[in-house]
C-alpha positions in Angstrom: 245.7 203.9 222.8 247.2 202.0 219.8 244.2 199.6 220.0 241.8 202.6 219.7 243.6 203.8 216.6 242.9 200.4 215.0 239.3 200.4 216.0 237.0 201.2 213.0 234.2 202.5 215.2 236.5 204.8 217.1 238.0 206.1 213.9 234.6 206.7 212.4 233.5 208.6 215.6 236.7 210.7 215.4 235.9 211.6 211.8 232.3 212.5 212.3 232.9 214.3 215.6 235.6 216.4 213.9 233.2 217.2 211.0 230.4 218.4 213.3 232.8 220.3 215.6 234.3 222.1 212.6 230.7 223.0 211.5 230.0 224.4 214.9 233.3 226.4 214.9 232.3 227.8 211.4 229.3 229.5 213.1 231.5 232.1 214.9 233.0 233.6 211.7 229.5 233.4 210.1 228.2 235.5 213.0 231.0 237.9 212.5 230.2 238.2 208.8 226.6 238.9 209.6 227.6 241.5 212.1 229.8 243.3 209.6 227.4 243.2 206.7 224.4 244.2 208.8 226.3 246.8 210.8 225.0 245.4 214.0 227.5 245.2 216.9 227.1 244.5 220.6 230.2 246.1 221.8 231.3 249.8 221.4 234.9 248.9 220.5 233.8 246.7 217.7 232.1 249.6 215.9 235.4 251.3 215.4 236.2 248.7 212.7 233.6 250.2 210.4 233.2 253.8 211.6 235.1 256.6 213.3 232.3 259.1 213.9 231.0 258.5 217.4 227.4 259.4 216.4 227.4 256.8 213.6 229.0 254.3 215.9 226.2 254.6 218.4 223.7 253.6 215.6 225.7 250.5 215.0 225.2 249.3 218.6 222.0 247.3 217.7 220.6 243.9 217.3 219.7 242.6 213.9 217.3 239.7 213.2 219.8 238.0 210.9 222.6 238.3 213.4 220.4 237.0 216.2 219.3 234.0 214.0 222.9 232.9 213.4 223.8 233.4 217.1 220.8 231.2 218.1 221.8 228.6 215.6 225.3 228.6 217.1 224.0 228.3 220.6 221.8 225.4 219.5 225.0 223.7 218.1 226.7 224.1 221.4 223.7 222.6 223.2 223.6 219.5 220.9 227.1 218.9 219.6 228.9 218.9 222.9 226.6 216.1 224.3 227.0 214.2 221.0 230.8 214.3 221.3 230.8 213.1 224.9 228.1 210.4 224.5 229.4 209.4 221.1 232.8 208.8 222.5 231.4 206.6 225.3 229.2 204.9 222.7 232.2 204.1 220.5 233.9 202.5 223.5 231.0 200.1 224.1 231.9 198.2 221.0 228.9 198.6 218.7 228.7 197.1 215.2 230.4 199.4 212.7 227.3 199.7 210.5 225.2 200.7 213.5 227.7 203.2 214.7 228.1 204.7 211.2 224.3 205.1 211.0 224.2 206.9 214.3 227.2 209.2 213.4 226.0 210.0 209.9 222.4 210.6 210.9 223.5 213.0 213.6 225.9 214.9 211.5 223.4 215.1 208.6 220.7 216.4 211.0 222.9 219.1 212.3 223.8 220.3 208.8 220.1 220.3 207.8 219.3 222.1 211.1 221.9 224.9 210.3 220.7 225.4 206.7 217.1 225.5 207.8 217.8 227.9 210.7 220.1 230.3 208.8 217.9 230.4 205.7 214.7 230.6 207.8 213.1 227.6 206.0 209.6 226.9 207.0 208.9 224.6 209.9 209.0 221.7 210.5 212.3 221.5 208.8 214.3 222.9 211.6 212.3 221.2 214.3 212.5 217.8 212.7 216.2 218.0 212.1 216.7 218.9 215.8 214.5 215.9 216.9 216.4 213.5 214.7 219.7 214.6 216.1 218.4 214.4 219.7 216.9 210.9 219.2 220.2 209.8 217.7 222.1 211.0 220.8 219.6 209.4 223.1 219.9 206.1 221.2 223.7 206.1 221.8 223.2 207.1 225.4 220.8 204.2 225.9 223.4 201.8 224.5 226.0 203.3 226.8 223.8 202.9 229.9 222.6 199.4 229.1 226.2 198.3 228.4 227.4 199.9 231.7 224.6 198.4 233.8 225.4 194.9 232.5 229.0 195.1 233.6 
């Protein structure tokens, strides 16, 4: 374990994985913010926070396009960041060049931030699609390195 803490690639991975996981975690309070400001709740008990009148509370049990957009962005993060963390860890353990590893980690993290901004702000396509593709290609590139290294052992 002490060797890993002295490994620059592993430390870089830990840094960028932490950044992207924190970004993903930020999406939950952002969804809550959108629910509160748009008065769009999915659970009856949650409406009591904003309203006591049962008739008004019923009207708050609704979907809102802005809330759904943030929820879908968060779901997309879960579908892409979790594989990045797993594959990125395995990739870091294959002993890649630091510069190559940094390129992979930075490109992925940058693509996820661009994806989130373009998703939440509803920027025109292909901004969101391209940022998703860049992140996916980056993860596949690391997975290729892991598999080719493992098959040569």
